[in-house]
C-alpha distance (Angstrom), angle and dihedral (degrees) to the residues before:
residue distance angle dihedral
M1 . . .
Q2 3.83 . .
H3 3.82 90.1 .
E4 3.82 89.6 54.5
R5 3.81 90.9 51.5
E6 3.79 91.9 49.7
T7 3.80 90.8 49.5
L8 3.80 91.0 49.7
C9 3.80 90.4 46.4
K10 3.81 91.4 54.8
Y11 3.80 91.7 45.8
R12 3.80 92.0 51.8
L13 3.79 92.6 48.3
E14 3.81 90.0 51.7
R15 3.78 88.9 49.7
A16 3.81 89.1 52.1
K17 3.80 90.0 52.4
E18 3.81 90.4 50.4
D19 3.80 89.8 51.3
L20 3.80 89.6 51.4
Q21 3.79 90.4 50.9
A22 3.82 89.4 50.0
A23 3.81 88.9 50.9
H24 3.81 89.6 55.9
V25 3.81 92.1 48.4
N26 3.81 91.9 48.4
H27 3.80 91.1 47.7
E28 3.80 92.3 50.6
S29 3.82 88.7 49.6
G30 3.80 92.7 52.6
L31 3.80 93.6 -109.2
F32 3.79 95.7 132.1
K33 3.81 98.4 164.5
A34 3.78 90.0 51.4
A35 3.81 89.6 48.0
I36 3.79 89.9 54.7
N37 3.79 91.0 47.6
R38 3.81 92.6 52.3
S39 3.82 91.3 43.8
Y40 3.79 89.9 55.5
Y41 3.79 92.1 48.2
A42 3.80 90.1 49.8
I43 3.80 87.4 58.6
F44 3.81 93.2 41.7
H45 3.80 94.8 52.0
S46 3.80 89.9 46.4
I47 3.79 88.6 55.2
R48 3.80 90.7 49.1
A49 3.82 89.1 51.0
V50 3.80 90.2 57.7
N51 3.81 95.8 40.4
I52 3.80 94.1 54.3
L53 3.79 90.6 62.4
D54 3.80 88.9 73.1
G55 3.80 91.4 39.3
F56 3.79 97.6 -103.3
D57 3.78 124.9 139.4
A58 3.79 133.2 147.5
S59 3.77 139.0 178.5
K60 3.81 94.9 -129.9
H61 3.77 118.1 79.2
S62 3.79 91.3 -144.8
S63 3.81 91.0 56.7
V64 3.80 92.7 49.1
I65 3.79 91.0 49.6
A66 3.81 94.2 44.0
H67 3.80 91.7 52.5
F68 3.79 92.0 49.7
N69 3.80 92.3 48.2
Q70 3.81 93.3 47.3
F71 3.80 98.8 45.2
Y72 3.80 103.1 29.2
V73 3.81 110.9 21.9
H74 3.80 100.8 36.7
T75 3.80 90.8 44.6
G76 3.80 91.6 55.7
E77 3.81 98.1 -110.9
F78 3.81 87.0 121.5
E79 3.80 129.2 27.8
R80 3.81 116.8 -83.7
N81 3.80 93.6 -116.8
T82 3.81 90.3 59.8
Y83 3.80 91.5 91.2
K84 3.82 89.5 57.4
I85 3.80 91.0 55.0
I86 3.80 90.7 50.1
D87 3.80 93.7 45.3
S88 3.80 95.0 48.6
A89 3.81 91.6 47.2
Y90 3.81 90.4 49.6
R91 3.81 93.4 49.2
I92 3.80 97.9 46.4
R93 3.80 91.1 45.1
E94 3.81 89.8 53.8
K95 3.80 90.9 50.4
C96 3.80 91.6 48.9
D97 3.79 93.3 47.4
Y98 3.80 101.5 39.7
S99 3.81 112.2 19.3
D100 3.77 117.5 90.8
F101 3.79 115.0 -129.0
F102 3.81 93.8 7.1
V103 3.78 108.3 155.2
V104 3.78 122.7 -156.5
S105 3.77 123.8 -168.4
K106 3.76 129.2 -132.7
E107 3.81 88.4 -114.5
E108 3.81 93.6 52.2
A109 3.78 90.7 50.9
E110 3.79 91.0 47.5
E111 3.81 90.7 51.1
Q112 3.81 91.5 52.4
I113 3.79 90.7 49.8
K114 3.81 90.3 52.2
K115 3.80 91.0 50.1
A116 3.80 91.9 48.2
S117 3.79 91.0 49.3
A118 3.81 91.7 50.7
F119 3.80 89.9 46.8
I120 3.80 92.6 53.0
T121 3.80 89.3 48.1
S122 3.82 91.4 53.3
V123 3.81 91.6 47.4
T124 3.80 91.1 48.5
E125 3.81 90.7 51.1
F126 3.82 90.6 47.8
L127 3.80 92.0 50.8
Q128 3.80 92.2 49.4
K129 3.82 91.4 59.5
């Protein structure tokens, strides 16, 4: 069972890295909303990679995020400001995906990509421990 969780963890982290790469490609192509979407999913799949190690998964994004915050951020495994990065990525992704006429700048998209990249780095470091 533990081997299956570790395999799934690695798969999800690779998926997060692919999403980050897609965010870069979208950003370079001027598709800033798509870049924000992929940046968020890079963070989300990184969270799922960590959560599966203790056997947790859920279909709702809010549940996945809440579990991560409760068991990994609030316990000090990740820096306290991590929840702010997750929350801001979640909110801007929702605006990009669901709000009519929402405009996102190149700089905003670039900032989200940087945050997602830093998040994946922190998850990778955590998983290597």
